[in-house]
N, C-alpha and C positions, 0 to 999 in steps of 0.2 A: 851147745849154748844152752843156757836157760832162757826161756821165753818170759819177758816181763809182760804182766797182765795189768792193764788200766781199765777197769770196767766204766761205761758211760754213766753219768749221772741219770738216775732213774727219771728225773723230771724232764730230761732233755732227749729221752729216747723217742723214736717215731711210733706212731700207731700202726699196728700190724693189720695188713688187709684181712677182712672178714670173710671174703667169698673168694675161694680159690678158683672158681669158674671164671672170674672176671680179672685174673692176673694177666698183665701184658709182658711179654718178654722185654727184659732190660730197662723197665721204668721205674722199678721200686728196689731199694736197697737197705740192707740190714743195719744194725746200730753199731757194728765194730768192723775193723779192718785190721789185717796183719801188715806190719812193716818192718823191714831191717835195710841197712846200708851196707855198701861195699866201697872200701877204699884200697887201692893197690898198695901193697906192702903190709896191709893190716887184715886183709880178707873181709868176710862178712861180719858185721858187728851190729850190737844193740837190736836184737830181735824182739818185737813187742806187739801185743794186740791192744789197740787204742780205739777210742771212738771213731766212727766214720767221720772224715774231715776232709776239707779242701787241702791241697798240698801247694806251698809256696814253691816257685821254682825261678831260677835265675833265667832272664832273657836269653843268655848265652848257654843254656844247658844244651849239651851236645845232641840229645834226642830230638830237639827242636830243629837242628840244622842238618844232621846226618843220618837221621832215622834209626839209630840204634834202639829199638824197641821190640819186645816179644811179648807174647801172651799165650795162655792156655784156657781151656773151658771144660769143666766138668761139673757134676751134680751131686748133690746129697739127696737120698730119698728116704722118706718116713714109711716104715713098714707097719702093717696092722697092729703088731705086737709092740710097738712103739721103739724098736730098734732103728738106728740110723745107717744106712748103707752108702757106700761110695762103689762105682763101678769101674774097676781096673784103674785106680788112681796112680798106681806106679807107672803105668804107660804114659799118662799125662806128663808126670814127673820126668821121665826118661825123655820124652820128646821135647821137653822145655829145654833140657840140657843140650840135645842136639841142636835146637834153634839157636841157643847161647853160643855154641861152638862155631856155627856158621857166620854169626854176627860178631865174633871176638869179644863175646862178653862172658862175665865169670859164671861157672856152673855152681849148682846148689845141691848138696847131697840129696839123694831121693828121700831117705829116711827123715831127714830134717824138714823136706818140704811137706811131707805127710804129717809130721809132728806139728807143724805150724797151721796146717789145715785143721787138724783136730782141736788144737787150741782155740782156733776162731770159732769153730762150731760149737764148742762147749758153752761158749758166752751167748752165741745166737741160736741155739737149738729151738727155741720157740718160733723163730722164723720159718722153719721148714715146714712147708705146707703139709696137710694131712690126706689129701686126696690123691688117688692114683692118676697119674697124668700130669700133675703139678710136682714141683721140686725146688730145691734151692740150687740156683746156679752159682758156681764158683769161678772167679776170675782172677788166677794169678798173673802178674804182669811184671816185666822188668824194664827199666829205662835208664838210659845214660844220663847222669844228673851234673856231671862235671860242667862248670861253666868255663868253655873255652871254644875258640874257633881254630880250625884247621882239621884236615881230613885225616883222622887216626882213631883207634879205639879209645874211648874215654878211661879215665882213671877212677871214676866214682860212679855208682850205680845205686838205684833204689828198686827194691823188690817189695810188692805190695800184692795183697790178696783181698778183694772185696767180694761180697755175696749178695744175692737178692733172690726172692721168691718169683717163681716164673710158671707159666702155664704153657700152652702149645706155641712153638716158635712161628709157624705160619698161621695166618688168619684162618686159612682153610682146614686147620687142625689135621687129622689124619684123613685126608681126601686127596684125590689126585690133583697134582698141580701141572700147570702149563709152563713149559720152559722154552726159551728163545736161543737158538744156536747162533753164536757170534763168529762170523768168518772174517770181520773187519778188524776187530780189536782182540788183543790177546792178553792173558793175565801174567804169564811167566814163561821163561825159557830154560831148557836144560842147562845146567852149570850156573844158573842164578840162584835166587833164594826161594824159589817156588815151593820147595819141600819143607821150608821153615814157616813157623806160624809167626810171622813177623807182620807189623802194621803196613809196610809197604805193599804187600800183596793184596791186602784188602782196598787200599787206597787205589791201586792200579785196576781194580774191578769196578770201580763205582760208576764211571761214565757209562759203560755199556749196560751195567744193571739199571741205571736210570733210564736208558733208552728202552730196555725191555719192560720196565714197568709202565712206562708211558703207553706202551703198546698193549699193555694188559696181561703181560707175563709175570710170572712169580720170580723166576731166576734166569740166569744165563748158563748155558752149556758151552764151555771153553774147548776150543780146538788147539792143537799144538801150534806153537809160535812160528815155526819154520814152514811147514807145508800148508798149514791150516787145513788139515785133513783128519788127523787122528784125535779121538776124543780124549780129554783130559779130566776134567771134573766140573761140577757144577759150582756156582758162586760160593755156597757154604756147606757143600757136600761132596763126598766121593759118589760115584755113579755105577750102577750095576745094569746090565742088560740079561734078561733070560730069553735066550734064543734056543728054541727046541728044548732039549732036555739038559742043556748046559747053562752055567752062569758065567757071564764074562765080565771083567772089570779091567780098566787100564792098569798097566804095572807101574810100580813106583820106579820111575826113570830119573827122578831128581827135580821134576817141574810140578809135581802134585803132592798134596799133604798127605802123609801116611796116618790116616784116620784110625782112631781107636774102634769105633763102630765099624769101619770097614773091615778091620782085621777080625772083629768078633763075628760078623756075618760069614766071612770066609770060613772061619773055623766051625761055625754052627751048620752052614750048609754042608760042608764036607762031612761033618759027623753024622748028618742026615742021609749021606750016601749021594748027594748031588755033586756032579762033577763042576769043578770051579776052575776057570782058566784066567789067570792074569797075563793078558797079552793085549798087543795093539789092536785097536778096532777103528776103523775109519767111519767117517759120517756116511758115505755111500753104502757100507755094509749095514748100517743102522737102518737108513731109509729103505734099502732092499728088503731087509728082514721085515719091517714094518708092512710093506706092500705085499709081501708073500704070504704073510700071516705067520711066519715063524717066529716072529718077535712076540712072545707071550706077555712079558711085562718089562717095564723100566722103572727103577727106583733109585733114590738118593739115600745116602747114609750119613749120619753125623751126631754128635752130642746133643745138639739142640733139638732137632726133629726126631732122632732115633732112626726111623725109616720113613721115608717120603715117597710114596707113589707118583709116578709120572703118568698123567693122562693123556698129553699130547706134547710134541714138540714142533717148533716152527723153524724151518730152513729155507733160505732164499725166498722169503715171502709166501711160502707154501706150509700149510699145516698138516700133520700127519698125526692122527689118533692112533693110540696103542690099544689094540684089542678093541674092547667096547667102551674104553675110556674110564672104566670103573677100577677099583683097587684090585690088584692082582692077588692070586691065591698064595704065593709065596712071599710077597710083600706083607701080607697081613699076618701070615704065620710067623715070619721073622720079628715083626713088630710085637706081636703078642708075647712071644717067647723071651725076647730080651727085656721087655718092660716087667714081665712076671719075675725074671731073675732079679732085675734091679730093685724091685718093691719086695723081694722075699716071698712071692706068691708061689714060686715054684723051686724045686731043687736046683742047685747050681753045679752042674756036672763039670764045669770047666775051672772052678776055683777063681771066679773072677770078682766075687763081691768082697768088699773090704768093709767090715763093721767097725763103726766109729765108736770109740769109748767116750761117751758122754754122761 
């Protein structure tokens, strides 16, 4: 399919942020967006890059009633030499298709997803920040747009991609965060949609996240939904534990998101000779390792924050500090290495970087 390009009127374009250090995640959006429609029997039609705009939606649009909505998140990075990099974007495209299959939504060819993102970035390349640590966040989304009531997969969908310049995801930046372990509320259960990047998963997390925020914590650490015992993930991140000389992370058993950064950390740590175990780990083991001193560090991973060190966790109203509460050695090394690869500062031995032709 050919992508139709409709540039925004220069007089109606938004002023670009002048200071990258003042960027707030998710508050500013670029001048254009990608859109296309799906109709059963016709497939995907009318791919186009158009000015960023509001979308009219019928009150009976099925996404509003039955939750058929998925999204992705990736970033574009400006290198010192002016080139624009994406980090493992095909993995995001493949994951979007897995989410689509789980929610009975139409898939999109991976190469075409990348083509659409490139077409959008070509128009909004000047929106990509110039400092290391800031980037252009890319949010592909798909929603069921058919106006109909009745519990079934929709026959019409809209796929759109919006972008916006961002700085650090957490106000703390790359500093240790405090997380709250929820043993009352759960996010997802195996066999459900926990491994899909669907809106419902995030809606399910909001109540406990707000409770944690009011208590002074940055994020929630979720336990499994059946025994309320095994570690799953943090609200916006996968989680890793460095216990002794090994790195442990919960396995992909169907209730947590298969993070792109998670996979990158596993590969990178293994490449460095670190033993990595994807296994069940319960909260008692975590607390025991902290108390014994064998827990060297805990960190989360995700596209938004890359690597986020955890300084303390709270469980059953008791706080446990990890080590001296500072950034761990491995957390720092992983963060530095991944960011350097993303911005083209270091060689990419894994073939992860995708250079955008702008």
